[in-house]
C-alpha positions, 0 to 999 in steps of 0.5 A: 884646089884647096876647096876642090873637094868641097866645091866639087872641082877646081871651079864651081862650074866646069864653064868657069874652068873653060872661061879661065882657060880661054882668058889665059889663051887670049893673053890674060897674065892671070885668071881665076874664080872670085871666091865661090864663083860664078864670078871670074876675072882676067888681069891684063896690062892696059886699056888697049888689051882690056878692050880686046879681051872684053869683046872676045869674052862677051862673045865667048860667054854668049855663045849658044845657050850660054849667057853671061856679061863681062866688064873692065874694071881696075883693081884697088889694093888699098881696101876700105877706108872709114872716114868721119865727117 
């Protein structure tokens, strides 16, 4: 809610808030908006749950006139590394 006044709400668009809530309802243990959006994320444990959530979210993102895509990735808590050749 820190940027709520600047971006016009908790999320950059009401649909993102709906998607975050949907992710949590589907069992994600965490969900949110990445920076200023429009990307959002859901955190799950394991490939099985990730694949189930992916299928459901892909359908949800493309209901009616809406368009969107979902994909699975892993987290990296190490960050960038600079190496010399």
